[in-house]
C-alpha positions as CSV (number, residue, x, y, z in Angstrom):
1,M,-22.4,3.3,-15.1
2,I,-21.4,0.3,-16.6
3,M,-18.9,0.9,-20.3
4,G,-19.9,-1.4,-23.4
5,E,-17.9,-3.1,-24.8
6,Q,-14.4,-2.3,-26.4
7,R,-13.1,-4.9,-28.6
8,N,-10.0,-3.1,-30.0
9,P,-7.5,-2.5,-27.4
10,T,-6.1,0.5,-28.3
11,R,-9.8,1.8,-28.4
12,Q,-10.8,4.4,-25.9
13,L,-13.5,4.7,-23.6
14,M,-15.7,7.7,-24.1
15,S,-16.1,9.7,-21.6
16,S,-19.4,8.6,-20.1
17,S,-18.2,5.0,-19.4
18,L,-17.6,4.1,-15.9
19,L,-14.5,2.0,-15.3
20,A,-12.6,0.6,-11.9
21,L,-11.7,-2.2,-9.9
22,F,-12.3,-4.4,-7.4
23,F,-9.5,-6.6,-6.7
24,A,-9.0,-9.9,-4.8
25,S,-8.4,-13.8,-5.1
26,S,-7.2,-16.2,-3.3
27,V,-3.6,-16.1,-2.7
28,L,-2.5,-18.6,-5.6
29,V,0.3,-17.7,-8.2
30,G,-1.7,-17.4,-11.6
31,L,-4.2,-15.6,-13.6
32,A,-7.3,-13.9,-10.7
33,A,-10.5,-15.4,-12.1
34,G,-13.5,-14.0,-11.4
35,G,-15.8,-10.9,-13.3
36,S,-14.9,-9.1,-15.8
37,F,-13.7,-5.7,-15.2
38,Y,-17.5,-4.6,-17.1
39,E,-19.8,-5.7,-14.2
40,E,-17.3,-5.2,-11.4
41,C,-15.8,-2.1,-12.2
42,D,-16.5,2.3,-12.5
43,A,-13.9,5.2,-13.4
44,T,-13.9,7.8,-10.7
45,W,-11.2,9.9,-12.5
46,E,-10.7,10.0,-16.4
47,P,-12.2,7.6,-18.0
48,Q,-11.4,8.6,-21.0
49,N,-8.0,6.9,-20.1
50,C,-9.4,3.7,-19.0
51,W,-9.9,0.5,-21.7
52,A,-11.4,-3.1,-21.1
53,Y,-11.2,-5.5,-23.8
54,D,-11.0,-9.5,-24.1
55,D,-15.1,-9.4,-23.3
56,G,-13.8,-7.8,-20.2
57,N,-11.0,-9.7,-18.7
58,R,-8.2,-7.1,-19.5
59,L,-8.1,-3.1,-18.6
60,S,-5.3,-0.6,-19.2
61,L,-5.2,2.6,-17.2
62,A,-2.8,5.3,-19.2
63,L,-1.2,8.6,-18.3
64,V,-1.3,11.1,-21.3
65,S,0.3,14.6,-18.9
66,S,1.3,15.3,-15.5
67,S,-2.6,16.5,-14.8
68,S,-4.4,13.0,-16.7
69,G,-3.7,9.4,-15.7
70,S,-6.7,7.2,-14.8
71,M,-8.1,6.2,-11.6
72,I,-10.7,3.0,-11.4
73,R,-12.6,1.7,-8.2
74,S,-14.7,-1.7,-6.5
75,K,-18.1,-1.3,-6.9
76,R,-18.6,-3.1,-3.9
77,Q,-17.3,-1.7,-0.8
78,F,-16.3,-4.2,2.2
79,V,-14.6,-4.9,5.9
80,Y,-12.0,-7.3,5.8
81,G,-11.1,-10.0,2.4
82,T,-8.6,-10.3,-0.2
83,V,-8.6,-7.9,-3.1
84,S,-6.3,-9.1,-5.9
85,T,-5.7,-8.8,-9.5
86,M,-2.4,-9.4,-12.1
87,I,-0.3,-6.3,-13.2
88,Q,2.3,-5.5,-16.1
89,L,3.5,-2.3,-15.0
90,V,4.4,0.3,-17.4
91,P,7.2,-0.9,-19.5
92,G,10.9,1.4,-20.8
93,D,11.3,4.8,-18.8
94,S,8.7,5.4,-16.3
95,A,10.6,7.5,-14.4
96,G,8.4,10.8,-12.5
97,T,5.1,8.2,-12.8
98,V,3.3,6.0,-9.8
99,T,0.9,3.0,-10.6
100,T,-1.2,1.9,-8.0
101,F,-2.8,-1.4,-6.1
102,Y,-5.4,-0.7,-2.9
103,T,-7.8,-0.1,-0.9
104,S,-9.4,2.7,1.4
105,S,-12.1,3.6,3.4
106,L,-13.4,7.2,2.9
107,G,-12.9,10.8,4.6
108,D,-9.8,12.2,6.3
109,N,-9.2,10.2,8.4
110,H,-9.7,7.1,5.8
111,D,-8.0,3.4,6.7
112,E,-5.6,2.7,3.5
113,I,-3.9,-0.7,2.5
114,D,-0.8,-0.4,0.2
115,F,0.4,-1.5,-2.9
116,E,2.5,1.8,-4.8
117,F,5.1,0.8,-7.8
118,L,7.1,3.9,-8.3
119,G,8.7,3.8,-12.1
120,N,12.3,4.5,-13.0
121,V,14.5,5.6,-15.3
122,S,15.1,3.0,-18.0
123,G,17.0,0.0,-17.3
124,Q,16.4,0.3,-13.4
125,P,14.0,-1.7,-10.9
126,Y,11.0,-0.1,-9.7
127,T,10.1,0.7,-6.2
128,I,7.2,-1.2,-4.7
129,H,6.4,0.6,-1.5
130,T,3.8,-0.8,1.1
131,N,2.1,1.1,3.7
132,V,-1.0,1.0,6.2
133,Y,-3.5,4.0,7.1
134,A,-6.1,4.2,10.0
135,A,-7.5,6.7,11.2
136,G,-5.9,8.9,8.7
137,V,-2.4,8.2,10.0
138,G,0.3,6.3,8.1
139,N,3.7,6.3,8.1
140,K,4.4,2.7,8.2
141,E,6.2,2.0,4.8
142,M,8.4,-0.9,4.0
143,Q,9.6,-0.7,0.5
144,F,11.1,-3.6,-1.4
145,K,12.9,-4.1,-5.5
146,P,11.5,-6.6,-7.5
147,W,13.2,-10.2,-7.7
148,F,11.5,-10.3,-11.2
149,D,11.0,-7.6,-14.0
150,P,7.5,-6.4,-13.3
151,T,7.4,-4.9,-16.8
152,A,7.6,-8.2,-18.8
153,D,4.9,-9.7,-18.1
154,Y,1.6,-10.1,-15.3
155,H,2.4,-11.6,-11.9
156,N,-0.3,-10.7,-9.2
157,Y,-0.8,-8.4,-6.2
158,T,-2.2,-9.4,-3.5
159,I,-4.1,-7.6,-0.5
160,S,-5.2,-10.0,2.7
161,W,-7.3,-8.0,5.8
162,T,-8.0,-10.1,8.3
163,P,-9.2,-9.0,11.9
164,C,-5.8,-10.2,13.0
165,M,-3.4,-9.6,10.3
166,I,-2.6,-7.8,6.7
167,V,-0.6,-9.6,4.5
168,W,0.7,-8.2,1.3
169,Y,1.7,-11.3,-1.7
170,I,3.0,-11.2,-4.3
171,D,3.1,-13.6,-6.6
172,G,1.4,-15.9,-4.4
173,V,4.8,-15.1,-1.6
174,P,4.4,-13.2,1.0
175,I,6.3,-9.9,1.5
176,R,5.0,-8.0,4.8
177,V,2.8,-8.6,7.4
178,F,1.1,-5.7,9.7
179,R,-0.6,-7.6,12.8
180,N,-2.8,-6.4,14.8
181,Y,-1.9,-5.1,17.8
182,A,-4.5,-2.3,18.7
183,A,-7.1,-4.2,21.9
184,S,-2.7,-5.6,23.2
185,H,-0.8,-2.4,22.9
186,G,-2.5,0.6,21.5
187,V,-1.9,0.0,18.2
188,A,-4.0,1.6,15.2
189,F,-5.0,-1.1,12.7
190,P,-7.5,-0.2,10.4
191,T,-10.8,-2.3,12.2
192,S,-13.9,-0.1,11.7
193,Q,-14.9,1.8,8.4
194,P,-15.4,-0.7,5.1
195,M,-13.0,0.1,2.5
196,Y,-13.3,-0.3,-1.8
197,A,-10.1,-1.4,-4.0
198,Y,-8.4,1.0,-6.1
199,S,-6.0,0.9,-8.8
200,S,-4.7,4.3,-10.5
201,I,-2.0,5.5,-12.3
202,W,-1.0,8.9,-11.7
203,A,2.8,11.2,-12.5
204,A,4.4,11.9,-8.8
205,E,7.1,13.6,-10.8
206,D,8.5,15.5,-7.6
207,W,9.1,12.5,-4.9
208,A,8.9,9.3,-6.8
209,T,11.8,8.6,-8.8
210,Q,15.5,8.7,-7.0
211,G,13.9,11.6,-4.3
212,G,12.2,14.2,-7.1
213,R,15.6,14.2,-9.3
214,V,14.9,12.8,-11.9
215,K,11.6,14.2,-13.7
216,A,8.9,11.4,-15.9
217,D,9.8,11.6,-20.3
218,W,6.4,13.3,-21.4
219,S,7.7,12.6,-25.3
220,K,7.5,9.4,-24.4
221,A,3.7,9.2,-23.0
222,P,0.7,7.4,-22.3
223,F,2.2,5.7,-19.8
224,V,0.3,2.3,-19.5
225,A,-0.4,-0.2,-17.1
226,S,-2.1,-3.9,-18.1
227,Y,-4.2,-6.1,-15.6
228,H,-5.4,-9.2,-15.9
229,G,-8.2,-11.1,-14.3
230,I,-9.4,-10.0,-11.0
231,D,-11.9,-11.8,-8.1
232,L,-12.9,-11.0,-5.2
233,D,-13.1,-12.5,-1.0
234,V,-14.6,-9.9,0.7
235,C,-17.3,-9.8,3.2
236,E,-19.0,-6.7,1.8
237,C,-20.4,-3.8,4.2
238,Y,-22.5,-1.2,3.3
239,G,-24.0,0.2,6.9
240,G,-22.7,0.2,10.2
241,G,-24.0,-3.2,11.8
242,C,-22.1,-4.9,8.8
243,V,-19.1,-3.7,10.5
244,S,-19.1,-6.8,13.6
245,A,-20.9,-9.1,11.5
246,C,-17.6,-8.8,9.4
247,A,-15.6,-10.1,11.9
248,G,-15.9,-14.0,12.3
249,G,-12.4,-16.3,12.4
250,C,-9.0,-15.5,10.9
251,S,-6.1,-17.7,10.3
252,S,-3.8,-15.9,13.2
253,S,-0.2,-16.8,11.3
254,L,1.1,-17.7,8.6
255,S,3.1,-21.4,7.6
256,D,6.3,-21.9,8.4
257,A,7.0,-22.3,4.6
258,Q,5.4,-19.0,4.2
259,V,7.2,-17.8,7.6
260,G,10.6,-18.6,5.8
261,K,9.6,-17.0,1.7
262,M,9.0,-13.5,3.5
263,Q,12.1,-13.2,5.0
264,W,14.0,-14.6,2.1
265,V,12.5,-11.0,0.8
266,Q,12.8,-8.6,3.3
267,S,16.1,-9.7,3.7
268,S,17.3,-9.6,-0.2
269,Y,15.4,-7.2,-1.6
270,R,14.0,-4.7,1.1
271,I,15.8,-1.3,0.7
272,Y,13.3,0.6,3.4
273,D,12.0,0.2,6.9
274,Y,10.5,2.3,9.0
275,C,11.0,0.4,12.3
276,V,14.8,1.3,11.6
277,D,14.7,4.6,9.9
278,P,15.8,7.5,12.7
279,K,13.9,9.3,11.8
280,R,10.9,7.9,13.2
281,L,12.0,7.3,16.3
282,V,9.5,8.9,19.2
283,N,11.2,10.2,22.2
284,G,14.2,7.4,21.4
285,Q,12.5,4.9,21.3
286,K,10.7,2.3,17.7
287,P,7.0,2.3,17.1
288,V,5.7,-0.5,19.6
289,E,4.8,-2.4,16.7
290,C,8.6,-3.1,15.8
291,G,9.7,-4.7,18.7
292,L,6.1,-7.7,18.4
293,P,6.2,-10.8,16.1
294,Q,4.9,-9.6,12.6
295,H,4.4,-12.9,11.2
């Protein structure tokens, strides 16, 4: 159900209002443009903790207690495309909180492409966590520290999913690529399950901040993440026959300039890579994709 307009940004949505997000855009720095949150969104968890305002162009999600955050989901389901939004993360002491922006199919053996933003104590940087799941199996984490203050202003976060590769972008800068080596090397890649786009804020005190050593300070609640602008460029898909129809051509590589920017981010700001984690070795070997080109 579409929510009624809320012109006062401090006013909570009524519990009967549904709000969620489908994010998409081209990989350009600047505000994502397109339909309003009123038109594109439904809420799937705690809709009373969602606000939309500025004629539906802005949205806030609040975490008010350890069991009461909020989640929003796109109305549209798709196979392949680019999803994007502008986010201003929770300012100040955000320890124990996780803000997310991701795509996911439904069911236990789901596919998923993640951005997760792990909060920290005041003055300490967020952790930007990325991962990809295929048929319910993930364990492909890569983490970064931001080279900017993600709480001071809005920044563009984009997931590009094509039959060739997945690319994560921040403000138009690619930070990670995961290529499709399913046919050539048997590396699982999401290709067959339609996804929705999601965003949420929730409490993860047992692991989010410094391995769970630092808990949320609930005297500072509510913790609020803010969004500005949505757009979409996806192949809508609601049945089995549409999967193959959506699998058109795609660019198989980044430009030299994009590769240079990604290498700069990874050399300067990457803090974890599953490919070099000794605990992820299988029979003493790295995962297959770790030895293959990823740009």
